[in-house]
Biopython code that builds the backbone (N, CA, C, O; Angstrom):
import numpy as np
from Bio.PDB.StructureBuilder import StructureBuilder

atoms = [
    (1, "MET", "N", (31.829, -8.926, 6.489)),
    (1, "MET", "CA", (30.857, -9.921, 6.066)),
    (1, "MET", "C", (29.458, -9.305, 6.138)),
    (1, "MET", "O", (29.135, -8.569, 7.071)),
    (2, "THR", "N", (28.662, -9.612, 5.167)),
    (2, "THR", "CA", (27.313, -9.085, 5.054)),
    (2, "THR", "C", (26.318, -10.231, 5.124)),
    (2, "THR", "O", (26.615, -11.351, 4.709)),
    (3, "SER", "N", (25.143, -9.943, 5.648)),
    (3, "SER", "CA", (24.096, -10.966, 5.672)),
    (3, "SER", "C", (23.013, -10.597, 4.668)),
    (3, "SER", "O", (22.920, -9.454, 4.219)),
    (4, "ILE", "N", (22.213, -11.568, 4.332)),
    (4, "ILE", "CA", (21.110, -11.367, 3.393)),
    (4, "ILE", "C", (20.161, -10.289, 3.906)),
    (4, "ILE", "O", (19.655, -9.483, 3.125)),
    (5, "SER", "N", (19.922, -10.271, 5.204)),
    (5, "SER", "CA", (18.994, -9.270, 5.756)),
    (5, "SER", "C", (19.521, -7.851, 5.578)),
    (5, "SER", "O", (18.730, -6.923, 5.410)),
    (6, "GLU", "N", (20.834, -7.661, 5.610)),
    (6, "GLU", "CA", (21.420, -6.337, 5.459)),
    (6, "GLU", "C", (21.334, -5.817, 4.026)),
    (6, "GLU", "O", (21.260, -4.608, 3.806)),
    (7, "ILE", "N", (21.343, -6.714, 3.066)),
    (7, "ILE", "CA", (21.330, -6.286, 1.663)),
    (7, "ILE", "C", (20.027, -6.653, 0.953)),
    (7, "ILE", "O", (19.959, -6.599, -0.275)),
    (8, "TRP", "N", (18.998, -7.024, 1.706)),
    (8, "TRP", "CA", (17.732, -7.479, 1.130)),
    (8, "TRP", "C", (17.204, -6.514, 0.070)),
    (8, "TRP", "O", (16.821, -6.934, -1.022)),
    (9, "ALA", "N", (17.185, -5.235, 0.392)),
    (9, "ALA", "CA", (16.622, -4.244, -0.533)),
    (9, "ALA", "C", (17.438, -4.126, -1.821)),
    (9, "ALA", "O", (16.908, -3.706, -2.849)),
    (10, "MET", "N", (18.717, -4.493, -1.775)),
    (10, "MET", "CA", (19.574, -4.415, -2.961)),
    (10, "MET", "C", (19.544, -5.686, -3.798)),
    (10, "MET", "O", (20.047, -5.701, -4.921)),
    (11, "LEU", "N", (18.962, -6.747, -3.263)),
    (11, "LEU", "CA", (18.956, -8.020, -3.989)),
    (11, "LEU", "C", (18.075, -7.956, -5.220)),
    (11, "LEU", "O", (17.032, -7.303, -5.225)),
    (12, "ASP", "N", (18.502, -8.631, -6.244)),
    (12, "ASP", "CA", (17.701, -8.794, -7.444)),
    (12, "ASP", "C", (16.388, -9.484, -7.065)),
    (12, "ASP", "O", (16.380, -10.360, -6.199)),
    (13, "THR", "N", (15.292, -9.103, -7.698)),
    (13, "THR", "CA", (13.997, -9.699, -7.347)),
    (13, "THR", "C", (13.973, -11.206, -7.588)),
    (13, "THR", "O", (13.254, -11.925, -6.895)),
    (14, "ASP", "N", (14.744, -11.695, -8.558)),
    (14, "ASP", "CA", (14.818, -13.148, -8.781)),
    (14, "ASP", "C", (15.444, -13.857, -7.587)),
    (14, "ASP", "O", (15.006, -14.942, -7.206)),
    (15, "VAL", "N", (16.463, -13.246, -7.000)),
    (15, "VAL", "CA", (17.122, -13.834, -5.831)),
    (15, "VAL", "C", (16.164, -13.815, -4.641)),
    (15, "VAL", "O", (16.030, -14.811, -3.929)),
    (16, "GLN", "N", (15.498, -12.678, -4.428)),
    (16, "GLN", "CA", (14.524, -12.596, -3.343)),
    (16, "GLN", "C", (13.438, -13.648, -3.513)),
    (16, "GLN", "O", (13.083, -14.343, -2.561)),
    (17, "GLN", "N", (12.915, -13.763, -4.724)),
    (17, "GLN", "CA", (11.839, -14.717, -4.993)),
    (17, "GLN", "C", (12.298, -16.146, -4.738)),
    (17, "GLN", "O", (11.557, -16.941, -4.159)),
    (18, "TRP", "N", (13.525, -16.483, -5.167)),
    (18, "TRP", "CA", (14.042, -17.828, -4.971)),
    (18, "TRP", "C", (14.161, -18.130, -3.476)),
    (18, "TRP", "O", (13.783, -19.211, -3.023)),
    (19, "LEU", "N", (14.683, -17.176, -2.720)),
    (19, "LEU", "CA", (14.826, -17.382, -1.275)),
    (19, "LEU", "C", (13.476, -17.577, -0.603)),
    (19, "LEU", "O", (13.347, -18.405, 0.299)),
    (20, "LEU", "N", (12.469, -16.826, -1.032)),
    (20, "LEU", "CA", (11.141, -16.952, -0.428)),
    (20, "LEU", "C", (10.417, -18.215, -0.893)),
    (20, "LEU", "O", (9.611, -18.776, -0.151)),
    (21, "ASP", "N", (10.694, -18.656, -2.096)),
    (21, "ASP", "CA", (10.026, -19.840, -2.645)),
    (21, "ASP", "C", (10.671, -21.151, -2.217)),
    (21, "ASP", "O", (10.115, -22.218, -2.480)),
    (22, "ASN", "N", (11.820, -21.102, -1.569)),
    (22, "ASN", "CA", (12.545, -22.302, -1.156)),
    (22, "ASN", "C", (12.822, -22.266, 0.342)),
    (22, "ASN", "O", (13.970, -22.114, 0.760)),
    (23, "PRO", "N", (11.763, -22.407, 1.158)),
    (23, "PRO", "CA", (11.913, -22.232, 2.603)),
    (23, "PRO", "C", (12.774, -23.282, 3.289)),
    (23, "PRO", "O", (13.245, -23.038, 4.400)),
    (24, "GLY", "N", (12.994, -24.415, 2.689)),
    (24, "GLY", "CA", (13.785, -25.459, 3.334)),
    (24, "GLY", "C", (15.264, -25.368, 3.050)),
    (24, "GLY", "O", (16.047, -26.143, 3.598)),
    (25, "THR", "N", (15.661, -24.448, 2.213)),
    (25, "THR", "CA", (17.059, -24.371, 1.821)),
    (25, "THR", "C", (17.920, -23.718, 2.898)),
    (25, "THR", "O", (17.451, -22.856, 3.641)),
    (26, "HIS", "N", (19.153, -24.127, 2.973)),
    (26, "HIS", "CA", (20.122, -23.514, 3.868)),
    (26, "HIS", "C", (21.283, -22.926, 3.081)),
    (26, "HIS", "O", (22.200, -22.340, 3.656)),
    (27, "VAL", "N", (21.237, -23.088, 1.752)),
    (27, "VAL", "CA", (22.331, -22.648, 0.898)),
    (27, "VAL", "C", (21.779, -21.838, -0.260)),
    (27, "VAL", "O", (20.822, -22.243, -0.920)),
    (28, "LEU", "N", (22.392, -20.692, -0.497)),
    (28, "LEU", "CA", (22.082, -19.915, -1.690)),
    (28, "LEU", "C", (23.052, -20.386, -2.763)),
    (28, "LEU", "O", (24.254, -20.149, -2.640)),
    (29, "PRO", "N", (22.567, -21.048, -3.817)),
    (29, "PRO", "CA", (23.461, -21.606, -4.836)),
    (29, "PRO", "C", (24.265, -20.532, -5.570)),
    (29, "PRO", "O", (23.889, -19.360, -5.611)),
    (30, "ARG", "N", (25.365, -20.966, -6.136)),
    (30, "ARG", "CA", (26.282, -20.068, -6.835)),
    (30, "ARG", "C", (25.579, -19.243, -7.908)),
    (30, "ARG", "O", (25.898, -18.068, -8.094)),
    (31, "PHE", "N", (24.625, -19.848, -8.614)),
    (31, "PHE", "CA", (23.899, -19.118, -9.659)),
    (31, "PHE", "C", (23.281, -17.842, -9.095)),
    (31, "PHE", "O", (23.349, -16.788, -9.727)),
    (32, "TYR", "N", (22.681, -17.932, -7.916)),
    (32, "TYR", "CA", (22.061, -16.765, -7.297)),
    (32, "TYR", "C", (23.076, -15.888, -6.575)),
    (32, "TYR", "O", (22.905, -14.670, -6.521)),
    (33, "VAL", "N", (24.132, -16.484, -6.017)),
    (33, "VAL", "CA", (25.193, -15.700, -5.390)),
    (33, "VAL", "C", (25.777, -14.734, -6.408)),
    (33, "VAL", "O", (26.093, -13.592, -6.076)),
    (34, "ASN", "N", (25.921, -15.194, -7.659)),
    (34, "ASN", "CA", (26.491, -14.342, -8.700)),
    (34, "ASN", "C", (25.603, -13.148, -9.022)),
    (34, "ASN", "O", (26.070, -12.194, -9.643)),
    (35, "GLN", "N", (24.347, -13.174, -8.622)),
    (35, "GLN", "CA", (23.428, -12.063, -8.865)),
    (35, "GLN", "C", (23.339, -11.104, -7.682)),
    (35, "GLN", "O", (22.633, -10.098, -7.751)),
    (36, "VAL", "N", (24.056, -11.411, -6.593)),
    (36, "VAL", "CA", (24.020, -10.574, -5.393)),
    (36, "VAL", "C", (25.015, -9.434, -5.559)),
    (36, "VAL", "O", (26.187, -9.669, -5.851)),
    (37, "PRO", "N", (24.548, -8.186, -5.371)),
    (37, "PRO", "CA", (25.458, -7.046, -5.474)),
    (37, "PRO", "C", (26.329, -6.936, -4.227)),
    (37, "PRO", "O", (25.974, -6.239, -3.276)),
    (38, "ALA", "N", (27.456, -7.616, -4.235)),
    (38, "ALA", "CA", (28.293, -7.680, -3.037)),
    (38, "ALA", "C", (28.939, -6.344, -2.688)),
    (38, "ALA", "O", (29.224, -6.092, -1.517)),
    (39, "GLY", "N", (29.172, -5.494, -3.662)),
    (39, "GLY", "CA", (29.763, -4.197, -3.368)),
    (39, "GLY", "C", (31.272, -4.220, -3.293)),
    (39, "GLY", "O", (31.900, -3.161, -3.318)),
    (40, "GLY", "N", (31.865, -5.377, -3.203)),
    (40, "GLY", "CA", (33.319, -5.485, -3.190)),
    (40, "GLY", "C", (33.912, -5.322, -1.805)),
    (40, "GLY", "O", (33.237, -4.876, -0.878)),
    (41, "PRO", "N", (35.166, -5.683, -1.672)),
    (41, "PRO", "CA", (35.822, -5.637, -0.369)),
    (41, "PRO", "C", (35.968, -4.224, 0.187)),
    (41, "PRO", "O", (36.062, -4.062, 1.404)),
    (42, "GLY", "N", (35.990, -3.210, -0.650)),
    (42, "GLY", "CA", (36.126, -1.839, -0.178)),
    (42, "GLY", "C", (34.942, -1.374, 0.646)),
    (42, "GLY", "O", (35.097, -0.519, 1.518)),
    (43, "THR", "N", (33.767, -1.916, 0.390)),
    (43, "THR", "CA", (32.574, -1.513, 1.125)),
    (43, "THR", "C", (32.331, -2.382, 2.344)),
    (43, "THR", "O", (31.524, -2.025, 3.203)),
    (44, "GLY", "N", (33.013, -3.514, 2.437)),
    (44, "GLY", "CA", (32.777, -4.443, 3.529)),
    (44, "GLY", "C", (31.530, -5.281, 3.322)),
    (44, "GLY", "O", (31.155, -6.062, 4.197)),
    (45, "GLN", "N", (30.884, -5.129, 2.174)),
    (45, "GLN", "CA", (29.678, -5.885, 1.875)),
    (45, "GLN", "C", (30.021, -7.057, 0.965)),
    (45, "GLN", "O", (29.979, -6.951, -0.261)),
    (46, "CYS", "N", (30.356, -8.158, 1.586)),
    (46, "CYS", "CA", (30.624, -9.355, 0.793)),
    (46, "CYS", "C", (30.065, -10.557, 1.545)),
    (46, "CYS", "O", (30.108, -10.618, 2.773)),
    (47, "LEU", "N", (29.547, -11.495, 0.792)),
    (47, "LEU", "CA", (29.009, -12.715, 1.383)),
    (47, "LEU", "C", (30.145, -13.694, 1.606)),
    (47, "LEU", "O", (31.068, -13.772, 0.795)),
    (48, "ARG", "N", (30.086, -14.440, 2.695)),
    (48, "ARG", "CA", (31.104, -15.458, 2.936)),
    (48, "ARG", "C", (30.706, -16.706, 2.149)),
    (48, "ARG", "O", (29.655, -17.299, 2.395)),
    (49, "LEU", "N", (31.533, -17.082, 1.229)),
    (49, "LEU", "CA", (31.242, -18.210, 0.351)),
    (49, "LEU", "C", (32.070, -19.411, 0.765)),
    (49, "LEU", "O", (33.165, -19.267, 1.307)),
    (50, "ASP", "N", (31.536, -20.602, 0.503)),
    (50, "ASP", "CA", (32.327, -21.798, 0.775)),
    (50, "ASP", "C", (33.232, -22.074, -0.427)),
    (50, "ASP", "O", (33.251, -21.301, -1.385)),
    (51, "GLU", "N", (33.963, -23.152, -0.375)),
    (51, "GLU", "CA", (34.928, -23.467, -1.437)),
    (51, "GLU", "C", (34.265, -23.741, -2.789)),
    (51, "GLU", "O", (34.945, -23.761, -3.815)),
    (52, "HIS", "N", (32.954, -23.951, -2.801)),
    (52, "HIS", "CA", (32.225, -24.204, -4.045)),
    (52, "HIS", "C", (31.519, -22.951, -4.567)),
    (52, "HIS", "O", (30.854, -22.998, -5.602)),
    (53, "GLY", "N", (31.660, -21.844, -3.859)),
    (53, "GLY", "CA", (31.025, -20.601, -4.273)),
    (53, "GLY", "C", (29.582, -20.472, -3.819)),
    (53, "GLY", "O", (28.853, -19.602, -4.296)),
    (54, "ASP", "N", (29.163, -21.337, -2.897)),
    (54, "ASP", "CA", (27.808, -21.280, -2.343)),
    (54, "ASP", "C", (27.815, -20.440, -1.074)),
    (54, "ASP", "O", (28.842, -20.306, -0.409)),
    (55, "TYR", "N", (26.653, -19.876, -0.745)),
    (55, "TYR", "CA", (26.498, -19.078, 0.468)),
    (55, "TYR", "C", (25.569, -19.820, 1.412)),
    (55, "TYR", "O", (24.422, -20.102, 1.063)),
    (56, "TRP", "N", (26.058, -20.142, 2.615)),
    (56, "TRP", "CA", (25.264, -20.845, 3.614)),
    (56, "TRP", "C", (24.540, -19.828, 4.483)),
    (56, "TRP", "O", (25.161, -18.936, 5.061)),
    (57, "LEU", "N", (23.229, -19.968, 4.572)),
    (57, "LEU", "CA", (22.415, -19.053, 5.368)),
    (57, "LEU", "C", (22.596, -19.344, 6.856)),
    (57, "LEU", "O", (22.645, -20.501, 7.275)),
    (58, "THR", "N", (22.695, -18.284, 7.638)),
    (58, "THR", "CA", (22.828, -18.422, 9.096)),
    (58, "THR", "C", (21.441, -18.633, 9.707)),
    (58, "THR", "O", (20.430, -18.379, 9.052)),
    (59, "PRO", "N", (21.390, -19.095, 10.957)),
    (59, "PRO", "CA", (20.083, -19.218, 11.625)),
    (59, "PRO", "C", (19.333, -17.884, 11.685)),
    (59, "PRO", "O", (18.109, -17.854, 11.561)),
    (60, "GLU", "N", (20.059, -16.791, 11.874)),
    (60, "GLU", "CA", (19.423, -15.475, 11.909)),
    (60, "GLU", "C", (18.812, -15.129, 10.551)),
    (60, "GLU", "O", (17.723, -14.558, 10.483)),
    (61, "GLU", "N", (19.506, -15.472, 9.484)),
    (61, "GLU", "CA", (18.980, -15.211, 8.145)),
    (61, "GLU", "C", (17.756, -16.078, 7.862)),
    (61, "GLU", "O", (16.820, -15.639, 7.193)),
    (62, "MET", "N", (17.765, -17.298, 8.369)),
    (62, "MET", "CA", (16.610, -18.176, 8.200)),
    (62, "MET", "C", (15.389, -17.571, 8.904)),
    (62, "MET", "O", (14.282, -17.619, 8.369)),
    (63, "LEU", "N", (15.582, -17.010, 10.087)),
    (63, "LEU", "CA", (14.483, -16.340, 10.798)),
    (63, "LEU", "C", (14.005, -15.115, 10.015)),
    (63, "LEU", "O", (12.802, -14.876, 9.910)),
    (64, "PHE", "N", (14.935, -14.346, 9.471)),
    (64, "PHE", "CA", (14.587, -13.182, 8.659)),
    (64, "PHE", "C", (13.741, -13.599, 7.459)),
    (64, "PHE", "O", (12.725, -12.972, 7.163)),
    (65, "LEU", "N", (14.163, -14.661, 6.770)),
    (65, "LEU", "CA", (13.430, -15.129, 5.589)),
    (65, "LEU", "C", (12.060, -15.686, 5.971)),
    (65, "LEU", "O", (11.095, -15.509, 5.228)),
    (66, "THR", "N", (11.965, -16.353, 7.113)),
    (66, "THR", "CA", (10.661, -16.846, 7.574)),
    (66, "THR", "C", (9.715, -15.681, 7.813)),
    (66, "THR", "O", (8.539, -15.752, 7.456)),
    (67, "ALA", "N", (10.216, -14.613, 8.413)),
    (67, "ALA", "CA", (9.383, -13.427, 8.645)),
    (67, "ALA", "C", (8.945, -12.808, 7.317)),
    (67, "ALA", "O", (7.799, -12.384, 7.172)),
    (68, "ARG", "N", (9.860, -12.757, 6.353)),
    (68, "ARG", "CA", (9.507, -12.214, 5.029)),
    (68, "ARG", "C", (8.434, -13.065, 4.355)),
    (68, "ARG", "O", (7.507, -12.531, 3.746)),
    (69, "ARG", "N", (8.560, -14.392, 4.464)),
    (69, "ARG", "CA", (7.548, -15.279, 3.871)),
    (69, "ARG", "C", (6.183, -15.044, 4.508)),
    (69, "ARG", "O", (5.169, -14.988, 3.812)),
    (70, "GLN", "N", (6.162, -14.907, 5.828)),
    (70, "GLN", "CA", (4.901, -14.687, 6.530)),
    (70, "GLN", "C", (4.287, -13.348, 6.131)),
    (70, "GLN", "O", (3.069, -13.247, 5.987)),
    (71, "GLU", "N", (5.112, -12.321, 5.950)),
    (71, "GLU", "CA", (4.612, -11.026, 5.477)),
    (71, "GLU", "C", (3.999, -11.167, 4.084)),
    (71, "GLU", "O", (2.943, -10.602, 3.797)),
    (72, "ARG", "N", (4.681, -11.931, 3.223)),
    (72, "ARG", "CA", (4.184, -12.128, 1.857)),
    (72, "ARG", "C", (2.855, -12.871, 1.866)),
    (72, "ARG", "O", (1.937, -12.519, 1.124)),
    (73, "ILE", "N", (2.751, -13.898, 2.706)),
    (73, "ILE", "CA", (1.499, -14.660, 2.811)),
    (73, "ILE", "C", (0.376, -13.755, 3.305)),
    (73, "ILE", "O", (-0.739, -13.796, 2.783)),
    (74, "ALA", "N", (0.673, -12.942, 4.309)),
    (74, "ALA", "CA", (-0.348, -12.032, 4.852)),
    (74, "ALA", "C", (-0.809, -11.044, 3.782)),
    (74, "ALA", "O", (-2.006, -10.783, 3.659)),
    (75, "ARG", "N", (0.125, -10.495, 3.008)),
    (75, "ARG", "CA", (-0.240, -9.559, 1.933)),
    (75, "ARG", "C", (-1.105, -10.247, 0.877)),
    (75, "ARG", "O", (-2.084, -9.676, 0.397)),
    (76, "GLN", "N", (-0.735, -11.478, 0.521)),
    (76, "GLN", "CA", (-1.510, -12.216, -0.479)),
    (76, "GLN", "C", (-2.915, -12.495, 0.035)),
    (76, "GLN", "O", (-3.884, -12.351, -0.710)),
    (77, "GLN", "N", (-3.036, -12.890, 1.287)),
    (77, "GLN", "CA", (-4.348, -13.177, 1.856)),
    (77, "GLN", "C", (-5.183, -11.909, 1.971)),
    (77, "GLN", "O", (-6.394, -11.941, 1.753)),
    (78, "ASP", "N", (-4.546, -10.798, 2.312)),
    (78, "ASP", "CA", (-5.267, -9.526, 2.374)),
    (78, "ASP", "C", (-5.771, -9.127, 0.993)),
    (78, "ASP", "O", (-6.882, -8.615, 0.858)),
    (79, "ALA", "N", (-4.955, -9.361, -0.030)),
    (79, "ALA", "CA", (-5.355, -9.017, -1.396)),
    (79, "ALA", "C", (-6.540, -9.872, -1.839)),
    (79, "ALA", "O", (-7.470, -9.370, -2.469)),
    (80, "VAL", "N", (-6.505, -11.170, -1.509)),
    (80, "VAL", "CA", (-7.611, -12.061, -1.857)),
    (80, "VAL", "C", (-8.869, -11.628, -1.120)),
    (80, "VAL", "O", (-9.950, -11.584, -1.707)),
    (81, "ALA", "N", (-8.734, -11.310, 0.156)),
    (81, "ALA", "CA", (-9.885, -10.885, 0.944)),
    (81, "ALA", "C", (-10.459, -9.583, 0.400)),
    (81, "ALA", "O", (-11.677, -9.410, 0.352)),
    (82, "ALA", "N", (-9.592, -8.674, -0.005)),
    (82, "ALA", "CA", (-10.058, -7.403, -0.568)),
    (82, "ALA", "C", (-10.815, -7.637, -1.868)),
    (82, "ALA", "O", (-11.819, -6.979, -2.136)),
    (83, "ASP", "N", (-10.329, -8.578, -2.674)),
    (83, "ASP", "CA", (-11.020, -8.908, -3.923)),
    (83, "ASP", "C", (-12.400, -9.495, -3.651)),
    (83, "ASP", "O", (-13.330, -9.299, -4.432)),
    (84, "ARG", "N", (-12.526, -10.211, -2.549)),
    (84, "ARG", "CA", (-13.808, -10.837, -2.195)),
    (84, "ARG", "C", (-14.681, -9.911, -1.365)),
    (84, "ARG", "O", (-15.845, -10.215, -1.104)),
    (85, "GLY", "N", (-14.122, -8.783, -0.950)),
    (85, "GLY", "CA", (-14.895, -7.831, -0.158)),
    (85, "GLY", "C", (-14.978, -8.178, 1.308)),
    (85, "GLY", "O", (-15.794, -7.607, 2.031)),
    (86, "GLY", "N", (-14.146, -9.106, 1.767)),
    (86, "GLY", "CA", (-14.185, -9.510, 3.172)),
    (86, "GLY", "C", (-12.881, -9.224, 3.866)),
    (86, "GLY", "O", (-12.025, -8.516, 3.337)),
    (87, "GLU", "N", (-12.728, -9.779, 5.064)),
    (87, "GLU", "CA", (-11.519, -9.584, 5.843)),
    (87, "GLU", "C", (-10.605, -10.789, 5.681)),
    (87, "GLU", "O", (-11.061, -11.888, 5.365)),
    (88, "SER", "N", (-9.322, -10.575, 5.899)),
    (88, "SER", "CA", (-8.335, -11.629, 5.797)),
    (88, "SER", "C", (-8.421, -12.553, 7.009)),
    (88, "SER", "O", (-8.636, -12.104, 8.135)),
    (89, "THR", "N", (-8.249, -13.853, 6.758)),
    (89, "THR", "CA", (-8.195, -14.806, 7.857)),
    (89, "THR", "C", (-6.766, -15.229, 8.162)),
    (89, "THR", "O", (-6.483, -15.713, 9.259)),
    (90, "ARG", "N", (-5.877, -15.054, 7.219)),
    (90, "ARG", "CA", (-4.458, -15.378, 7.374)),
    (90, "ARG", "C", (-4.231, -16.789, 7.884)),
    (90, "ARG", "O", (-3.465, -16.992, 8.826)),
    (91, "ASN", "N", (-4.881, -17.756, 7.281)),
    (91, "ASN", "CA", (-4.723, -19.156, 7.672)),
    (91, "ASN", "C", (-3.433, -19.775, 7.168)),
    (91, "ASN", "O", (-3.014, -20.803, 7.700)),
    (92, "GLY", "N", (-2.791, -19.202, 6.174)),
    (92, "GLY", "CA", (-1.625, -19.803, 5.564)),
    (92, "GLY", "C", (-0.368, -19.747, 6.399)),
    (92, "GLY", "O", (0.611, -20.413, 6.060)),
    (93, "GLU", "N", (-0.349, -18.984, 7.473)),
    (93, "GLU", "CA", (0.880, -18.841, 8.252)),
    (93, "GLU", "C", (1.360, -20.170, 8.817)),
    (93, "GLU", "O", (2.569, -20.395, 8.873)),
    (94, "ALA", "N", (0.493, -21.033, 9.223)),
    (94, "ALA", "CA", (0.891, -22.317, 9.796)),
    (94, "ALA", "C", (1.571, -23.202, 8.762)),
    (94, "ALA", "O", (2.362, -24.073, 9.126)),
    (95, "LEU", "N", (1.284, -23.000, 7.492)),
    (95, "LEU", "CA", (1.873, -23.824, 6.457)),
    (95, "LEU", "C", (3.320, -23.448, 6.177)),
    (95, "LEU", "O", (4.037, -24.222, 5.544)),
    (96, "ASP", "N", (3.767, -22.288, 6.626)),
    (96, "ASP", "CA", (5.109, -21.818, 6.341)),
    (96, "ASP", "C", (6.065, -22.072, 7.498)),
    (96, "ASP", "O", (7.078, -21.384, 7.623)),
    (97, "ARG", "N", (5.766, -23.022, 8.320)),
    (97, "ARG", "CA", (6.665, -23.313, 9.457)),
    (97, "ARG", "C", (7.549, -24.471, 9.152)),
    (97, "ARG", "O", (8.367, -24.860, 9.985)),
]
sb = StructureBuilder()
sb.init_structure("model")
sb.init_model(0)
sb.init_chain("A")
sb.init_seg("    ")
for serial, (resi, resn, name, xyz) in enumerate(atoms, 1):
    if name == "N":
        sb.init_residue(resn, " ", resi, " ")
    sb.init_atom(name, np.array(xyz, "f"), 0.0, 1.0, " ", f" {name:<3s}", serial, name[0])
structure = sb.get_structure()
């Protein structure tokens, strides 16, 4: 069994974006599961799917995704601050809890 954190770098950018844009979700829908490069049973890299073909995120994966969201927010705030010639305040982190 593989987790999202283990295959993050291999995920399609659309799947990564969906996971980061939907912080309240606990399920990766079948549409996005079909875009995950599972690697097949020979590699041991396969997501555990429910009977509907959905992937339920574990608490550890939820923490991983929260950290990724916070990194993305920090990068965005740094970019805005750089454009303005000032320093980042990183106020958006509280909104992603």
